Residue frames relative to the residue before (quaternion, step in Angstrom):
aa qw qx qy qz dx dy dz
M 1.0000 0.0000 0.0000 0.0000 0.00 0.00 0.00
G 0.4830 -0.6878 0.4703 0.2690 3.55 -0.96 0.91
K 0.5674 -0.5889 0.4559 0.3514 3.51 -1.24 0.51
K 0.4482 -0.6787 0.5097 0.2805 3.57 -0.97 0.86
K 0.4071 -0.6942 0.5253 0.2764 3.53 -0.98 0.79
R 0.5979 -0.5980 0.4119 0.3394 3.50 -1.20 0.64
L 0.4440 -0.7035 0.5036 0.2330 3.52 -0.98 0.97
P 0.4376 -0.6684 0.5177 0.3061 3.62 -0.89 0.82
K 0.6043 -0.5746 0.4107 0.3687 3.58 -1.16 0.62
T 0.2043 -0.7612 0.6067 0.1033 3.53 -0.97 0.95
M 0.6952 -0.4618 0.3365 0.4361 3.59 -1.26 0.23
P 0.6520 0.4930 -0.3505 0.4572 3.68 0.87 -0.73
M 0.6252 0.5240 -0.3453 0.4640 3.62 1.01 -0.73
R 0.6624 0.5032 -0.3046 0.4639 3.57 0.92 -0.90
A 0.6437 0.5292 -0.3210 0.4501 3.57 0.98 -0.87
L 0.6563 0.4956 -0.3131 0.4750 3.60 0.95 -0.83
E 0.6639 0.5076 -0.3054 0.4565 3.58 0.93 -0.87
E 0.6247 0.5359 -0.3391 0.4556 3.60 1.03 -0.75
K 0.7106 0.4281 -0.2480 0.5002 3.59 1.10 -0.67
G 0.4790 -0.6875 0.4253 0.3421 3.58 1.28 -0.04
V 0.4570 0.6817 -0.4437 0.3599 3.59 1.17 0.56
A 0.3422 -0.7468 0.5403 0.1825 3.56 -0.75 1.12
Y 0.0296 0.7829 -0.6197 0.0467 3.57 -1.12 0.74
E 0.2982 -0.7114 0.6003 0.2111 3.54 -1.33 0.28
V 0.3449 -0.7151 0.5681 0.2167 3.57 -1.01 0.82
H 0.0724 -0.7689 0.6348 0.0235 3.55 -0.96 0.96
Q 0.1945 -0.7910 0.5713 0.1004 3.56 -0.39 1.21
H 0.3950 -0.7126 0.5360 0.2211 3.55 -1.04 0.86
Q 0.5647 -0.5767 0.4690 0.3587 3.54 -1.26 0.47
H 0.7822 0.0807 -0.0039 0.6178 3.56 1.10 -0.84
K 0.6113 -0.5171 0.4227 0.4246 3.58 -1.21 0.35
Q 0.0942 -0.7978 0.5954 0.0075 3.55 -0.93 0.98
Y 0.1389 -0.8129 0.5642 0.0397 3.55 -0.96 0.94
T 0.7170 0.3591 -0.2459 0.5444 3.60 1.29 0.13
A 0.6142 -0.5366 0.4244 0.3933 3.56 -1.24 0.45
E 0.6287 0.5474 -0.3305 0.4426 3.58 1.01 -0.82
G 0.6720 0.5056 -0.2902 0.4567 3.57 0.93 -0.93
V 0.6464 0.5088 -0.3155 0.4731 3.58 0.97 -0.86
A 0.6590 0.5171 -0.3147 0.4464 3.61 0.86 -0.95
E 0.6682 0.4917 -0.2992 0.4714 3.57 0.92 -0.91
D 0.6598 0.5288 -0.3007 0.4412 3.58 0.90 -0.96
L 0.7684 0.3641 -0.1847 0.4929 3.59 0.92 -0.94
G 0.4083 -0.7305 0.4602 0.2966 3.59 1.25 -0.22
V 0.5129 0.6097 -0.4350 0.4194 3.57 1.01 0.87
S 0.6433 -0.4959 0.4090 0.4160 3.55 -1.32 0.22
I 0.5399 -0.6314 0.4473 0.3313 3.57 -1.01 0.80
A 0.5746 0.5979 -0.3810 0.4089 3.62 1.11 -0.60
Q 0.6503 0.5495 -0.3118 0.4220 3.60 1.05 -0.76
V 0.6521 0.4988 -0.3137 0.4770 3.60 1.15 -0.55
L 0.2364 -0.8173 0.5124 0.1168 3.56 -0.30 1.25
K 0.2879 -0.7302 0.5962 0.1686 3.51 -1.12 0.80
A 0.2093 -0.7548 0.6132 0.1025 3.55 -0.93 0.99
M 0.0506 -0.8186 0.5713 -0.0311 3.56 -0.38 1.26
I 0.2034 -0.7658 0.5991 0.1153 3.58 -0.82 0.99
I 0.0908 -0.7929 0.6021 0.0232 3.53 -0.78 1.08
Q 0.2851 -0.7302 0.5934 0.1830 3.51 -1.28 0.47
R 0.3526 -0.7336 0.5500 0.1873 3.52 -0.90 1.00
S 0.6534 -0.5185 0.3692 0.4099 3.56 -1.25 0.26
D 0.6578 0.4805 -0.3138 0.4878 3.62 1.21 -0.38
R 0.5367 -0.6660 0.3476 0.3841 3.59 1.38 0.36
Q 0.4749 0.6260 -0.4642 0.4088 3.60 1.25 0.35
F 0.3476 -0.7457 0.5366 0.1877 3.56 -1.20 0.53
A 0.0676 -0.7701 0.6327 0.0458 3.55 -1.27 0.48
L 0.3600 -0.6945 0.5835 0.2181 3.52 -1.29 0.51
V 0.0424 -0.7568 0.6511 0.0393 3.55 -1.05 0.84
V 0.1744 -0.7926 0.5818 0.0545 3.56 -0.77 1.11
V 0.0331 0.8007 -0.5943 0.0674 3.57 -0.77 1.10
P 0.5722 -0.5691 0.4461 0.3869 3.60 -1.16 0.51
G 0.6258 -0.6081 0.3634 0.3264 3.56 -1.12 0.74
D 0.6933 0.4657 -0.2844 0.4707 3.60 1.15 -0.44
R 0.6763 0.4640 -0.2899 0.4931 3.59 1.26 0.14
R 0.3819 -0.7100 0.5479 0.2232 3.53 -1.31 0.42
L 0.5115 -0.6433 0.4886 0.2930 3.52 -1.04 0.88
S 0.1880 -0.7509 0.6215 0.1209 3.56 -1.07 0.79
L 0.3061 -0.7613 0.5446 0.1734 3.58 -0.37 1.23
K 0.5983 0.5736 -0.3589 0.4292 3.57 1.11 -0.65
K 0.6847 0.4692 -0.2897 0.4766 3.61 0.89 -0.91
V 0.6328 0.5058 -0.3337 0.4820 3.59 0.99 -0.77
G 0.6409 0.5416 -0.3108 0.4464 3.57 1.00 -0.89
T 0.6254 0.5275 -0.3292 0.4715 3.57 1.06 -0.76
T 0.6609 0.5075 -0.3002 0.4643 3.59 0.94 -0.92
L 0.7567 0.3791 -0.1987 0.4941 3.57 0.94 -0.92
D 0.3559 -0.7467 0.4780 0.2954 3.59 1.33 -0.04
D 0.5629 0.5451 -0.3877 0.4855 3.54 0.92 1.04
K 0.2210 -0.8195 0.5195 0.0986 3.57 -0.34 1.25
N 0.7091 0.4747 -0.2513 0.4568 3.60 1.23 -0.27
L 0.2344 0.7760 -0.5435 0.2180 3.57 1.00 0.82
K 0.0186 0.7708 -0.6364 -0.0215 3.52 -1.25 0.45
L 0.5770 -0.5403 0.4556 0.4094 3.54 -1.25 0.32
A 0.4993 -0.6488 0.4829 0.3107 3.56 -1.02 0.79
T 0.5395 -0.6058 0.4719 0.3454 3.55 -1.17 0.56
E 0.6615 -0.5027 0.3692 0.4164 3.56 -1.22 0.42
R 0.6420 0.5336 -0.3124 0.4534 3.56 1.00 -0.85
D 0.6760 0.4814 -0.2894 0.4769 3.58 0.94 -0.89
V 0.6072 0.5508 -0.3563 0.4483 3.60 1.01 -0.76
Q 0.6841 0.4761 -0.2861 0.4727 3.58 0.87 -0.93
R 0.6574 0.5226 -0.3063 0.4483 3.58 0.98 -0.85
V 0.7205 0.4537 -0.2403 0.4661 3.58 0.92 -0.94
T 0.7891 0.3459 -0.1687 0.4788 3.58 0.87 -0.96
G 0.3783 -0.7023 0.5112 0.3199 3.57 1.01 -0.80
F 0.6515 0.4887 -0.3034 0.4947 3.58 1.32 0.02
Q 0.4714 -0.6409 0.5131 0.3221 3.56 -1.19 0.49
V 0.5978 -0.5533 0.4294 0.3900 3.57 -1.15 0.61
G 0.7333 0.3497 -0.2967 0.5019 3.55 -0.89 1.00
A 0.7660 0.2288 -0.1562 0.5801 3.58 1.27 -0.24
V 0.3291 0.7527 -0.5021 0.2703 3.58 1.23 0.49
S 0.2673 -0.7491 0.5862 0.1541 3.55 -0.82 1.00
V 0.5507 -0.6147 0.4430 0.3502 3.56 -1.27 0.10
L 0.7849 0.1301 -0.1137 0.5950 3.58 1.29 -0.03
G 0.6498 0.4952 -0.3846 0.4297 3.55 -1.27 0.30
F 0.2791 0.7979 -0.4871 0.2195 3.57 1.19 0.58
R 0.6036 -0.5360 0.4598 0.3702 3.52 -1.33 0.43
R 0.7655 0.2710 -0.1512 0.5636 3.58 1.01 -0.85
A 0.3525 -0.7653 0.5078 0.1793 3.57 -0.96 0.88
D 0.6308 0.5785 -0.3245 0.4026 3.61 1.24 -0.20
V 0.4913 0.6497 -0.4335 0.3855 3.60 1.15 0.57
P 0.2789 -0.7781 0.5364 0.1703 3.62 -0.36 1.19
A 0.3139 -0.7583 0.5484 0.1603 3.57 -1.18 0.66
Y 0.0923 -0.7500 0.6546 0.0223 3.52 -1.12 0.89
V 0.1003 -0.8170 0.5678 0.0066 3.56 -0.65 1.14
D 0.4378 -0.6856 0.5144 0.2714 3.56 -0.84 1.00
Q 0.5503 -0.6667 0.4094 0.2919 3.55 -0.91 1.00
H 0.5719 0.6069 -0.3822 0.3983 3.62 1.15 -0.48
V 0.5170 0.6381 -0.4125 0.3942 3.59 1.23 -0.39
L 0.6690 0.5260 -0.3006 0.4306 3.60 1.01 -0.81
E 0.5869 0.5797 -0.3675 0.4294 3.60 1.24 -0.29
L 0.6218 0.5660 -0.3300 0.4290 3.59 1.24 -0.35
E 0.5062 -0.6487 0.4769 0.3090 3.56 -1.15 0.64
Q 0.7791 -0.0159 0.0574 0.6241 3.54 1.03 -0.89
V 0.1671 -0.7763 0.5993 0.1011 3.56 -1.13 0.66
I 0.2584 -0.7271 0.6137 0.1672 3.51 -1.30 0.45
I 0.0795 -0.7730 0.6286 0.0311 3.54 -0.85 1.03
S 0.5989 -0.5516 0.4237 0.3969 3.56 -1.20 0.37
A 0.4234 -0.6794 0.5409 0.2580 3.53 -1.14 0.72
G 0.5976 -0.5609 0.3603 0.4454 3.58 1.30 0.03
R 0.7209 0.2658 -0.2039 0.6067 3.55 1.33 0.23
P 0.5693 -0.6691 0.3662 0.3067 3.61 -1.02 0.71
D 0.6825 0.5013 -0.3009 0.4386 3.61 1.19 -0.05
A 0.7862 0.2375 -0.1568 0.5485 3.62 1.20 0.24
G 0.1560 -0.7557 0.6291 0.0944 3.49 -1.28 0.58
L 0.3207 -0.7233 0.5797 0.1948 3.55 -1.29 0.39
A 0.1979 -0.7917 0.5715 0.0861 3.57 -0.73 1.09
L 0.1757 0.7648 -0.6023 0.1464 3.55 -1.00 0.92
P 0.5856 -0.5538 0.4320 0.4046 3.60 -1.20 0.31
P 0.5894 -0.6083 0.3892 0.3620 3.62 -1.02 0.71
N 0.6202 0.5426 -0.3584 0.4386 3.62 1.01 -0.70
A 0.6328 0.5233 -0.3268 0.4679 3.58 1.08 -0.73
L 0.6189 0.5350 -0.3382 0.4651 3.57 1.06 -0.72
I 0.6470 0.5089 -0.3190 0.4696 3.59 0.91 -0.90
Q 0.6270 0.5356 -0.3255 0.4627 3.58 1.03 -0.83
A 0.6934 0.4924 -0.2763 0.4476 3.59 0.95 -0.88
L 0.6721 0.4447 -0.2909 0.5157 3.59 1.16 -0.55
D 0.3408 -0.7664 0.5070 0.1984 3.57 -0.30 1.22
N 0.8744 -0.0186 -0.0144 0.4846 3.54 -0.88 1.06
A 0.2220 0.7721 -0.5614 0.1986 3.59 1.00 0.74
E 0.2852 -0.7485 0.5755 0.1646 3.54 -1.04 0.82
L 0.2801 -0.7507 0.5783 0.1535 3.56 -0.85 1.02
G 0.2254 0.7701 -0.5783 0.1476 3.55 -1.10 0.68
D 0.5644 -0.5544 0.4780 0.3815 3.54 -1.36 -0.12
F 0.0662 0.8385 -0.5298 0.1087 3.56 -0.21 1.31
C 0.6124 0.5494 -0.3481 0.4493 3.59 1.27 0.24
E 0.5766 -0.5505 0.4706 0.3782 3.52 -1.30 0.43
D 0.5237 -0.6246 0.4688 0.3405 3.56 -1.09 0.65
I 0.3367 -0.7457 0.5438 0.1865 3.55 -0.98 0.90
């Protein structure tokens, strides 16, 4: 098998480096657009592959919610935290406009817009290592969850997943 060529720096990589957060690049064998695909490709638990979900508030503002790959986002729980009962997932067009990433390769940081607050499900902290999107469908970035929280300025921890 040929040697993989080095991945050019992406916005999430730059954002982590600016914060002094160490990470490892994990290139996928094939482009992956789901947590399941990334986990299978890299041979890791699906829980470790974080999903970056962009939601839209009723005031048309956007927020990021980060959940483990084996869990489902609860808009109701997020709505309770944000005191907004009319949250919805952002449209594909809005996700690309706000983050600069295509749906399926949205990272948790390195967004085009800096005014998007982050909410991280508390179950993320139970993991030894997490994988976030590198901002492209052919690579992920591995780092400890505490380092991820450090890199996300003012991220709010809470219970944002449906009960299993």
